[in-house]
C-alpha positions as CSV (number, residue, x, y, z in Angstrom):
1,M,171.8,3.2,6.2
2,C,175.4,1.6,5.8
3,G,173.6,-0.9,3.3
4,L,171.9,1.6,1.1
5,R,174.8,3.6,0.9
6,R,177.3,0.9,0.4
7,D,179.3,2.1,3.1
8,P,182.4,-0.1,3.9
9,Y,181.1,-0.9,7.3
10,W,178.5,-3.7,7.4
11,P,176.5,-4.7,10.6
12,F,176.3,-8.5,9.6
13,D,179.9,-9.0,9.0
14,K,179.9,-11.5,11.8
15,P,177.2,-13.9,12.8
16,F,173.9,-12.5,14.0
17,D,172.5,-13.6,17.3
18,S,168.9,-12.2,18.0
19,R,169.3,-12.3,21.4
20,A,173.1,-10.7,21.8
21,T,173.8,-8.8,18.6
22,P,171.2,-6.0,19.2
23,D,172.7,-5.6,22.8
24,E,176.1,-5.1,21.3
25,W,175.0,-2.6,18.8
26,L,173.5,-0.6,22.1
27,S,177.0,-0.6,23.5
28,W,178.0,1.9,20.8
29,S,176.0,4.7,22.2
30,A,176.9,3.6,26.0
31,G,177.5,6.8,28.1
32,Q,175.7,9.3,25.6
33,P,173.0,11.6,27.2
34,P,169.7,10.9,25.7
35,E,169.6,13.9,24.0
36,Q,172.5,12.9,21.9
37,T,171.4,9.7,20.9
38,L,167.9,10.8,20.0
39,D,169.8,13.5,17.8
40,E,171.7,10.9,15.8
41,L,168.5,8.6,15.6
42,R,166.6,11.9,14.2
43,R,169.6,12.7,11.8
44,W,169.7,9.0,10.3
45,S,166.1,8.9,10.1
46,G,166.2,11.9,8.0
47,E,168.6,10.5,5.5
48,E,166.9,7.1,5.3
49,A,164.4,7.9,3.2
50,P,166.3,9.8,0.4
51,A,169.0,7.0,0.6
52,L,166.4,4.4,0.0
53,L,164.8,6.2,-3.0
54,E,168.1,6.6,-4.5
55,R,168.8,3.1,-4.4
56,M,165.6,2.2,-5.7
57,D,165.9,4.4,-8.8
58,G,169.1,2.8,-9.5
59,G,167.2,-0.6,-10.1
60,D,169.7,-3.1,-8.9
61,Q,168.8,-6.5,-7.3
62,D,172.2,-6.8,-5.2
63,I,172.4,-9.7,-2.7
64,V,173.4,-8.8,0.7
65,V,174.3,-10.3,3.8
66,G,171.3,-10.2,6.1
67,P,170.9,-11.4,9.7
68,Y,170.0,-15.0,8.6
69,G,172.2,-15.5,5.3
70,P,172.3,-13.9,1.8
71,I,168.9,-12.0,0.8
72,P,168.1,-9.3,-2.0
73,W,168.5,-5.8,-0.3
74,T,165.2,-5.0,-0.8
75,V,164.1,-7.9,1.5
76,L,166.7,-6.7,4.2
77,S,164.8,-3.2,4.0
78,L,161.6,-4.9,4.8
79,H,163.3,-6.7,7.5
80,V,164.5,-3.5,9.2
81,L,160.9,-2.0,8.7
82,W,159.2,-4.8,10.4
83,D,161.9,-5.0,13.1
84,G,161.4,-1.3,13.7
85,W,157.8,-1.7,13.5
86,L,157.5,-4.2,16.4
87,H,159.9,-2.1,18.8
88,E,158.1,1.2,18.2
89,R,155.0,-0.7,19.6
90,D,157.0,-1.3,22.6
91,V,157.7,2.2,23.2
92,V,154.3,3.0,22.5
93,A,152.9,0.4,25.1
94,V,154.9,2.5,27.7
95,T,154.5,6.3,26.4
96,G,150.8,5.7,25.5
97,G,151.7,7.9,22.2
98,G,149.1,6.3,19.9
99,S,149.7,4.1,16.6
100,P,153.2,5.1,15.3
101,S,152.6,3.8,11.8
102,K,150.8,4.3,8.5
103,H,148.5,2.3,6.7
104,L,151.3,1.2,4.0
105,E,153.8,0.5,6.6
106,D,151.2,-1.8,8.2
107,A,150.8,-3.4,5.1
108,A,154.3,-4.0,4.1
109,V,155.0,-5.2,7.8
110,A,152.2,-7.6,7.7
111,A,153.2,-9.1,4.2
112,Y,156.8,-9.4,5.4
113,A,155.8,-11.4,8.5
114,L,153.5,-13.7,6.4
115,F,156.6,-13.9,4.0
116,I,159.2,-15.0,6.5
117,A,156.4,-17.4,8.2
118,S,156.0,-18.8,4.8
119,M,159.8,-19.3,4.2
120,V,159.8,-21.4,7.4
121,A,157.2,-23.5,6.2
122,L,159.1,-24.0,3.0
123,L,162.1,-25.1,4.7
124,Q,160.4,-27.6,6.9
125,N,158.8,-28.9,3.7
126,Q,155.2,-27.9,5.0
127,P,152.3,-27.4,2.4
128,L,151.2,-23.9,2.8
129,D,148.1,-22.2,0.5
130,V,146.1,-20.1,2.6
131,S,144.2,-16.7,2.5
132,V,144.5,-14.2,5.6
133,A,142.1,-11.1,6.5
134,L,143.7,-8.9,8.5
135,G,142.1,-5.6,10.0
136,S,143.9,-2.9,11.4
137,N,141.8,0.4,12.9
138,D,139.4,1.1,9.7
139,R,141.8,-0.7,7.1
140,H,141.2,-4.1,5.8
141,F,143.6,-6.3,4.1
142,F,143.5,-9.7,2.0
143,A,146.6,-11.9,1.6
144,V,147.2,-14.9,-0.1
145,V,150.3,-17.0,1.2
146,R,152.0,-19.8,-0.2
147,P,155.6,-21.1,0.3
148,G,158.1,-18.3,-0.1
149,H,155.1,-16.2,-1.9
150,V,152.5,-13.5,-0.3
151,E,150.3,-11.2,-2.2
152,L,148.6,-8.8,0.1
153,R,146.3,-5.8,-1.0
154,T,143.8,-3.5,0.6
155,V,140.0,-4.3,0.5
156,A,137.2,-2.1,1.4
157,S,135.6,-4.2,4.0
158,P,136.7,-7.6,5.9
159,A,137.2,-10.1,3.3
160,S,136.1,-13.8,3.3
161,A,139.2,-15.6,4.0
162,D,140.5,-19.1,5.9
163,L,141.8,-17.1,8.6
164,H,141.1,-13.8,9.8
165,G,142.3,-11.5,12.8
166,T,143.9,-8.1,13.8
167,L,147.0,-7.0,12.2
168,D,149.0,-5.9,15.1
169,V,148.6,-8.5,17.4
170,V,148.9,-11.2,14.6
171,V,152.1,-9.7,13.4
172,D,153.3,-9.6,17.1
173,S,152.3,-13.3,17.6
174,L,154.3,-14.5,14.2
175,A,157.4,-12.9,15.7
176,G,157.1,-14.9,19.1
177,R,155.6,-12.0,21.1
178,G,152.3,-11.9,23.3
179,P,149.6,-14.7,22.7
180,L,149.8,-17.7,20.4
181,L,148.6,-17.5,16.9
182,A,145.7,-20.0,17.7
183,D,144.3,-17.5,20.2
184,L,144.3,-14.4,17.5
185,L,144.1,-15.9,14.1
186,A,140.6,-17.6,13.8
187,G,139.8,-20.4,11.1
188,D,140.9,-23.6,10.2
189,P,143.5,-25.0,12.4
190,A,145.2,-27.2,9.7
191,K,145.4,-24.0,7.5
192,R,146.9,-21.9,10.4
193,E,149.4,-24.6,11.5
194,P,152.1,-23.8,8.9
195,L,152.1,-20.2,9.9
196,T,153.0,-21.0,13.3
197,L,156.3,-22.5,12.5
198,L,158.2,-19.2,12.6
199,R,157.2,-18.4,16.6
200,P,159.5,-21.0,17.9
201,M,162.5,-19.9,16.1
202,L,162.0,-16.3,17.6
203,A,160.6,-17.3,21.0
204,P,161.8,-20.9,21.6
205,R,160.7,-20.5,25.5
206,D,156.9,-20.9,24.7
207,P,155.6,-23.9,26.4
208,P,153.9,-26.7,24.5
209,P,150.2,-26.5,23.9
210,D,149.5,-29.2,26.3
211,C,152.1,-28.2,28.8
212,E,150.7,-27.1,32.4
213,T,152.9,-24.5,34.3
214,E,152.7,-23.9,37.9
215,P,151.4,-20.6,39.4
């Protein structure tokens, strides 16, 4: 919200540590009753969509400071959606509230997850040109992924692709959560390998594939 409205306060003014900074943000509401925290969340959520539409209508391409460096404000907005989507799933897993996301949100989150995975491949000079078919409930998506570029569209039925899997668990795995991508995204291992490079950056504690762990 601060970024959308160009408020003076900016949460990324100092270096971002994905394992520490979010805890610092939570400290701002320390001591609040849960009802007050939820009321503030509802208020901010209600103001977010109008602020986003107003910013989009302006047509600007401002570069802002994101968690990992300068990016267009639109990309940061996708990052926020992706991050919120992941953590809403955490809440639903506990509360059993069902899927909290809509079709278009799933599509945007999947495209962003594949995009950031492609950027890591680009930074590591790994070739990447792969098609990915993803399913989500009764929805089907087809994506073409190249370094720093993703095209994703809805299709009527499961599409033929180099790789295929279920959208929610694949997005989780790309973000370093749950099973490894090799267990969730079926297809050519050589085509899949560049997409696995993001996970160690977000979850560096994964053991190597050939590493045996004691019970």
